N, C-alpha and C positions, 0 to 999 in steps of 0.2 A: 504494500500499499504507499502511497505517496500523500503528500499534503499539497491542497490547492492553495491559492492566494489567501483565503479567508480562513485557513488554519484547520478546515474539515479533512478528513481522510478521504482520499478517493480510492475506489477498488480498481485494481488492474486486472483486467479479463485477458487471460491468454488466448492467443489465436487458436481458433478450432482448426485441427488437423483432420483432414479426411483421409483414412486408411483405404488404400486400394485393396480390394479383395484378391487374394492370392488365386493364381490360375495354375491349373495342373500343367507341368511340363510334358510335352510330347516330342518323342525323338522318332527321327525316320529311321526305316530300316537300313538304309545306305550308311547313315552315322552309326548305328549300332554295329554294322558289320565291320566298318572302318576302325571303330574303337575296339572291336574284339581282336581284329588282326593285329593292332598295336600292342595289345595285351599279351597276345600269343607270342609276340617277338622279345617280350621283357625276359631278361635273365637274372638281374641282380635283385637282392633284397630290397624291398621298398620301392621298386619302380613301379609296380602295380598301384600301390597306394598313392604314389605321386600323381600318377594318372587320374585316379579317382578323385583326389583332392582338385586337381587342375580342372577337370570336367565337371566337377559339383555333382557326381553320382555316388550312389551307394554300392557296397560290394554286394548286397543282395540283388539288386538290379542287374548287376553284372553276371551273377550266377543265373538268374533267370533268363537272360539273354542267351547265355551259353547252352543252356538245356534246349531253349526253343530252336537255336541253330543246329543242334545235335538232332533234334526231332523232325525238323522241317527245312523250310528254305526262308526266302523274304516275307512270304506271308505269315510264317510263324513268328517273325520279328516285329510285325506291323502292329499298330496300337490295337488294343483289346476293346471291345465295345463293353461299356460298363452297365450294370443292371441286370435284370432277369432275362434269361434267354427265352425268346418267344419262337415257338415252332410255327411254320408258315400255316399249317392247317388248324392249329389250335383256335384261332379266331373263328373260323368257319364252323369248327365243332361246337364251339360255346353257342353261336348263333342258332345252329340247327337244334341243339339241345333246348334252348329257351323256346323256340318255335313248337318243339314237340310238347313241352311241358304246358304251353298255352293252349295248344290244340286238345290236348288230354282234359284239361280243365273245362274246355268249351263242349266236349263230348260228354263229360260228366253231368254237365248242367243240363244238356239236351235229353240225356236219358232220364234225368230226375224229372223233367217237365213231362215227358212221354209218360212215366208211370202215374203221375199226379193226374193227368188227362184220363187215363185208364180208369183210376179209381172213381174220378168225377162222373164218368160215362156209366160207370157199373151203379153209381149211387142214384143216377137219374134215370136208370133204365133204358139208355139208348144203346142201340145195338152198334157194336165195333167190329169192323171187319179187321181181321189180322194183318192184311198187307197194308192197310192205312197207317197203323200204329207201330210197325217196325222201324227202327231207325235205319237211315240210308247208309250204304258204305262210303 
């Protein structure tokens, strides 16, 4: 706090700092392969650690990249999509199942109405032809 001309204390408000949200770093498969080749050429103690510090990556990332390189090719080193994996037919299956459930409920209601109509016609003594009251396929 500082004093003003009339002797009153004035509050000093710090400048507001807006922190930028961190963004996940992504590496191209070419970069990963180049770095793996460079690390494969290292022979001395501490060389790999120096490269990791220089590039700002972790040893766990390096081991993941090595295992992907052994299992596949450039596709294995490309960025992995995050989140749940969705099968292409799963959406269609869910839609068909919802439609099936809706139609079953509709059929159940229709059969209930037909049963009520049969009972009402019996109570009123109206003749009912079996073909009129059967549910349609």
